[in-house]
C-alpha positions in Angstrom: -10.5 -8.0 -3.9 -10.8 -4.2 -4.2 -9.2 -2.0 -1.6 -10.0 1.7 -1.4 -7.1 3.8 0.1 -7.8 7.0 1.8 -5.6 9.8 3.1 -7.6 12.3 4.8 -6.4 15.8 5.7 -8.2 18.5 7.7 -9.5 20.1 4.4 -8.5 17.5 1.8 -9.0 13.9 1.0 -6.9 11.8 -1.4 -8.0 8.3 -2.6 -7.0 5.3 -4.8 -8.9 2.2 -5.6 -6.8 -1.0 -6.1 -7.7 -4.2 -7.7 -5.5 -6.4 -5.5 -5.4 -9.4 -7.8 -3.0 -7.3 -10.1 -2.2 -4.6 -7.7 -3.4 -2.2 -10.3 -5.0 1.2 -9.8 -8.6 1.4 -11.0 -9.1 5.0 -10.2 -7.7 7.8 -8.0 -8.4 11.3 -7.1 -8.6 13.9 -4.4 -11.0 16.4 -2.9 -9.5 19.8 -1.9 -11.0 22.8 0.0 -13.3 20.7 2.1 -15.4 23.0 4.2 -15.9 25.5 1.4 -18.6 26.2 -1.3 -15.9 25.9 -3.9 -14.5 22.6 -3.1 -12.7 20.8 -5.9 -13.1 17.2 -6.6 -10.7 15.7 -9.1 -11.4 12.0 -10.3 -9.0 10.0 -12.6 -10.3 6.6 -13.7 -7.6 4.6 -15.3 -7.6 4.8 -19.2 -10.5 7.3 -19.1 -10.6 11.0 -19.1 -10.3 13.0 -15.9 -13.5 14.4 -14.2 -13.3 17.7 -12.3 -16.1 19.1 -10.2 -16.4 22.3 -8.2 -19.1 22.4 -5.6 -20.1 22.8 -2.0 -18.5 20.1 0.1 -18.7 21.2 3.8 -17.4 18.0 5.5 -15.6 14.6 4.8 -18.9 12.5 4.8 -20.0 14.5 1.7 -16.6 14.2 0.1 -16.8 10.4 0.5 -20.3 10.3 -0.9 -19.3 12.3 -4.0 -16.2 10.0 -4.5 -18.4 6.9 -4.4 -20.9 8.4 -6.8 -18.1 8.9 -9.4 -16.7 5.5 -8.6 -20.2 4.0 -9.5 -21.0 6.5 -12.3 -22.5 4.8 -15.5 -20.0 6.7 -17.8 -16.9 7.4 -15.5 -17.2 4.7 -13.0 -15.2 1.6 -12.5 -17.5 -0.3 -10.2 -21.1 -1.5 -10.8 -22.0 -1.8 -7.0 -20.6 -0.3 -3.8 -20.2 -3.8 -2.4 -17.3 -4.4 -4.8 -15.2 -2.4 -2.3 -14.1 -5.1 0.0 -12.2 -2.8 2.5 -10.8 0.6 3.1 -7.3 1.3 4.3 -6.4 4.7 5.8 -3.1 6.4 6.3 -2.7 7.5 9.8 0.3 9.6 10.8 0.8 8.8 14.5 0.3 5.4 16.1 2.5 6.2 19.2 3.8 3.2 21.1 0.4 1.5 20.8 0.8 0.2 17.3 3.8 -1.6 15.9 1.9 -2.6 12.9 -1.4 -2.0 11.0 -4.8 -2.8 12.5 -8.4 -3.5 11.8 -10.6 -0.5 12.8 -12.7 -1.2 15.9 -13.8 0.9 19.0 -10.5 0.3 20.8 -8.4 1.4 17.9 -10.5 4.5 17.4 -10.1 5.4 21.1 -6.3 5.0 20.8 -6.1 7.2 17.7 -8.1 9.9 19.6 -5.8 9.6 22.6 -2.9 10.4 20.3 -4.5 13.6 19.0 -2.1 15.6 21.1 0.9 14.1 19.5 -0.3 14.8 15.9 -2.9 17.6 16.2 -2.8 18.4 12.6 -3.1 14.9 11.3 -4.8 12.3 13.6 -8.1 14.3 13.9 -8.4 14.6 10.2 -7.7 10.8 9.8 -10.5 10.1 12.3 -12.8 12.3 10.1 -12.0 10.1 7.2 -12.7 6.9 9.2 -16.1 8.3 10.4 -17.0 9.4 6.8 -16.5 5.9 5.5 -18.5 4.5 8.5 -21.4 7.0 7.5 -21.3 5.9 3.8 -20.2 2.3 4.0 -21.2 1.0 7.5 -20.6 -2.7 6.6 -17.2 -2.3 5.0 -14.2 -3.2 7.1 -11.6 -0.6 7.6 -7.9 -0.8 8.5 -5.3 1.9 9.6 -1.7 1.8 8.5 0.5 4.1 10.7 3.5 6.2 9.5 5.2 5.4 12.8 4.8 1.7 12.9 7.9 0.9 10.9 10.1 2.8 13.3 8.8 0.8 16.4 11.9 -1.4 15.9 14.2 1.5 17.0 16.1 0.7 20.2 15.9 2.9 23.3 19.4 4.4 22.5 17.9 5.8 19.4 14.3 6.7 20.4 14.8 8.2 23.9 15.8 11.9 24.4 18.4 12.8 27.1 15.8 14.6 29.2 14.2 13.7 32.6 12.7 10.1 32.2 9.5 11.2 33.9 8.6 13.0 30.7 8.8 9.8 28.7 7.0 7.7 31.4 4.1 10.2 31.9 3.8 11.8 28.5 5.5 9.4 26.0 8.0 12.1 24.9 10.3 10.2 22.6 11.4 9.9 19.0 8.6 8.2 16.9 9.6 8.9 13.3 7.4 9.3 10.2 7.2 8.3 6.5 7.5 4.8 7.7 5.5 3.3 4.9 7.8 4.9 2.4 11.0 4.0 4.1 9.8 0.4 4.3 8.7 0.2 0.7 11.9 1.7 -0.9 14.2 -0.3 1.3 12.5 -3.6 0.2 12.6 -2.4 -3.4 16.2 -1.6 -3.1 17.1 -5.1 -1.9 15.1 -6.5 -4.9 16.9 -4.4 -7.4 20.3 -5.1 -5.9 19.5 -8.8 -5.9 20.5 -9.2 -2.3 18.5 -10.2 0.9 17.2 -7.2 2.7 18.2 -8.9 6.0 21.9 -8.6 4.9 21.8 -4.9 3.9 22.6 -1.6 5.6 20.5 1.1 3.7 20.0 4.8 4.3 16.7 5.8 2.8 16.1 9.5 2.0 12.4 10.5 1.7 13.0 14.0 0.4 9.8 15.9 -0.4 8.4 19.1 1.1 8.7 17.2 4.3 11.8 15.1 4.5 13.4 12.3 6.6 16.2 9.9 6.6 16.1 6.4 8.1 18.8 3.9 8.9 17.5 0.6 7.8 19.6 -2.3 9.1 18.8 -5.8 8.3 15.3 -4.7 7.1 14.4 -2.9 10.3 14.4 0.8 11.2 17.1 1.4 13.8 17.1 5.2 13.6 15.2 8.0 11.8 15.5 11.8 11.6 12.0 13.0 12.4 11.3 12.8 16.2 8.3 13.2 18.4 6.9 15.3 15.6 7.8 15.8 11.9 9.6 19.1 12.8 12.9 17.4 13.9 15.7 16.4 11.6 16.5 17.6 8.1 16.0 21.1 6.8 12.7 20.9 4.8 10.5 23.0 2.6 9.0 25.1 5.3 10.3 23.3 8.5 13.5 24.2 10.2 14.6 20.7 11.2 17.2 20.5 13.9 17.9 23.7 15.9 19.2 24.6 19.2 16.1 24.3 21.5 17.2 27.5 23.4 16.3 29.4 20.2 12.6 29.0 21.0 12.4 30.8 24.4 14.9 33.3 23.1 13.0 34.2 20.1 9.8 34.3 22.0 11.3 36.8 24.4 13.0 39.0 21.8 10.2 39.1 19.4 7.3 38.8 21.9 6.0 35.7 20.1 3.4 33.4 21.5 3.9 29.7 21.6 1.6 29.3 18.6 3.4 31.9 16.7 6.8 30.4 17.3 5.5 27.0 16.3 4.1 28.4 13.1 7.5 30.0 12.4 9.4 26.8 12.7 6.8 24.6 10.9 5.5 26.9 8.1 8.0 29.8 7.6 11.5 28.2 8.0 13.6 25.8 6.0 14.1 26.5 2.3 11.4 29.2 2.3 13.2 31.2 5.0 16.7 31.0 3.6 15.9 31.3 -0.2 13.3 33.9 0.3 11.7 32.4 -2.7 9.5 29.6 -1.3 9.8 25.9 -0.8 9.9 24.6 -4.4 13.4 23.0 -5.0 12.9 23.5 -8.8 12.6 27.2 -8.4 15.5 27.4 -6.0 17.8 25.4 -8.3 16.9 27.6 -11.3 17.6 30.7 -9.2 20.8 29.4 -7.9 22.0 28.5 -11.4 21.0 32.2 -12.5 23.2 33.5 -9.7 20.9 34.1 -6.8 23.0 34.0 -3.6 20.2 33.4 -1.3 18.9 30.4 -3.4 22.5 29.0 -3.4 22.8 29.3 0.3 19.4 27.5 0.8 20.5 24.6 -1.5 23.9 24.2 0.1 22.5 24.2 3.6 19.8 21.7 2.5 22.3 19.4 0.9 24.9 19.7 3.7 22.3 18.8 6.4 21.1 15.8 4.3 24.6 14.6 3.8 25.4 14.9 7.5 22.5 12.6 8.4 23.6 10.1 5.7 27.1 10.0 7.3 25.7 9.7 10.8 23.6 6.7 9.9 26.5 5.0 8.2 28.3 5.4 11.4 25.3 4.2 13.4 25.1 1.0 11.4 28.9 0.6 11.2 28.6 0.6 7.4 26.5 1.3 4.4 25.6 -0.8 1.4 23.2 1.6 -0.3 21.5 5.0 -0.3 18.0 5.5 -1.6 16.4 8.8 -2.9 12.7 8.9 -3.0 9.7 11.4 -2.9 9.3 14.6 -4.9 12.7 16.2 -4.6 14.6 12.9 -4.1 13.1 11.5 -7.3 13.4 14.6 -9.4 16.4 16.7 -8.4 19.5 15.3 -10.2 21.3 18.3 -9.0 20.7 17.6 -5.2 21.6 13.9 -5.8 24.8 14.7 -7.6 26.0 17.2 -4.9 25.2 14.6 -2.1 26.9 11.8 -4.0 30.1 13.8 -4.9 30.6 14.8 -1.3 30.3 11.1 -0.2 33.2 9.9 -2.3 35.2 8.9 0.8 32.5 6.2 1.4 33.4 4.8 -2.1 30.3 6.4 -3.8 31.0 6.7 -7.5 28.2 8.6 -9.2 27.2 7.6 -12.8 26.6 11.2 -14.0 24.8 10.1 -17.1 22.4 7.7 -15.2 21.8 10.4 -12.6 21.0 13.2 -15.1 18.8 11.1 -17.3 15.3 12.5 -17.3 13.3 9.4 -16.7 10.9 8.1 -14.0 11.1 4.8 -12.5 13.5 2.7 -10.5 17.2 2.9 -11.3 20.7 2.7 -10.0 22.7 6.0 -10.4 26.2 4.8 -9.5 28.8 2.9 -11.3 29.2 -0.9 -11.0 32.5 -0.3 -9.2 30.9 1.8 -6.5 31.2 0.4 -3.0 28.0 2.1 -2.0 25.1 1.8 -4.5 22.8 4.8 -4.9 19.3 4.3 -6.2 16.3 6.4 -7.2 13.1 4.5 -6.2 9.7 6.2 -6.6 7.8 5.7 -3.4 4.3 4.1 -3.3 2.8 4.6 0.1 -0.7 4.0 -1.2 0.2 0.5 -2.5 1.8 -0.3 0.9 -1.5 0.7 2.6 -3.5 -1.4 0.1 -1.2 -4.4 0.7 -1.4 -4.1 4.5 -5.2 -3.7 4.4 -5.5 -6.7 2.0 -3.5 -8.9 4.3 -5.3 -7.9 7.4 -8.7 -8.8 5.7 -7.3 -12.1 4.6 -6.1 -12.8 8.1 -9.3 -11.8 9.7 -11.3 -14.2 7.3 -8.7 -17.0 7.9 -7.8 -17.1 4.2 -4.3 -18.5 3.5 
């Protein structure tokens, strides 16, 4: 069975085609600048040269059509017929309280995704565009949706409720939802496998540290708390997002600087975090290089980032009454040995014993970066959200067709 995985943004679309028999990627790519006459389509068939096209792509339906044309291309293609695509799986950021797992797309599912537009205005409408574009190009192919929030539906009320009037939760579903769920689920399962222990017996703090960043307390294989909240703005300091701040700052800044609600939202989401403190940007590599060269603002940004990450790890160890492992994943988590080292050195009271050589080794792939004697094991595990989406979609299709 071949599964096409799609992650649609408002002006972009990423895709990977999986052969599920081997869970191998046949081709992948992305379309950027959708809505412009200079849109860029990058297509990478496995074991063949990359194809790059610049053309007018004004909406997602055209982007999907061009993608399918390349997948079927006599020279660059990996398929002979469009019917070799058995299903399409979509990443959807927000599933609210409606979805505790993945779902086959039908009219009811689409209505619910639309109802959640207000909770994820930058993401869910774009995901719906992706679903509609597939319907227009492949009307007979079943589609599935895999939600970033679904993994976190196991959180208890003590973790997901905010201490504000309950009427806001009951009427407007204002609560913690959490995000990056597919990533946290994947790396926690891989950590258990690498450590050779049942996931159900472990207490793991998973750290998805990219431009967006979140931590999750995974206890006995289930999310019991996570740092992102009703939106992805809460929690850790991130590339451009502030993370946790005193909520009174919002009306105060609006009053003092005469900001609109939209302007203060933009400030907190796009002009805060590492970007604001370093005054260099959100790239951890550049900030680390500047810090090592003596830049004080870069050092402050790095130290604030590490400090807030470490506080969450400690908090989740307390929440679970223990911690067996810490997992670093995503762009910064997988690639910044300097950040991992700083976090681990400052968690020595937990019994974390960093293996400096293993941590600093420039290699990709899964690995343990602590000594055998470390009471808490620390791992680096590259995330694979696309594979999770492909697996979930594959299983849904098998279940729908009553295949054991």
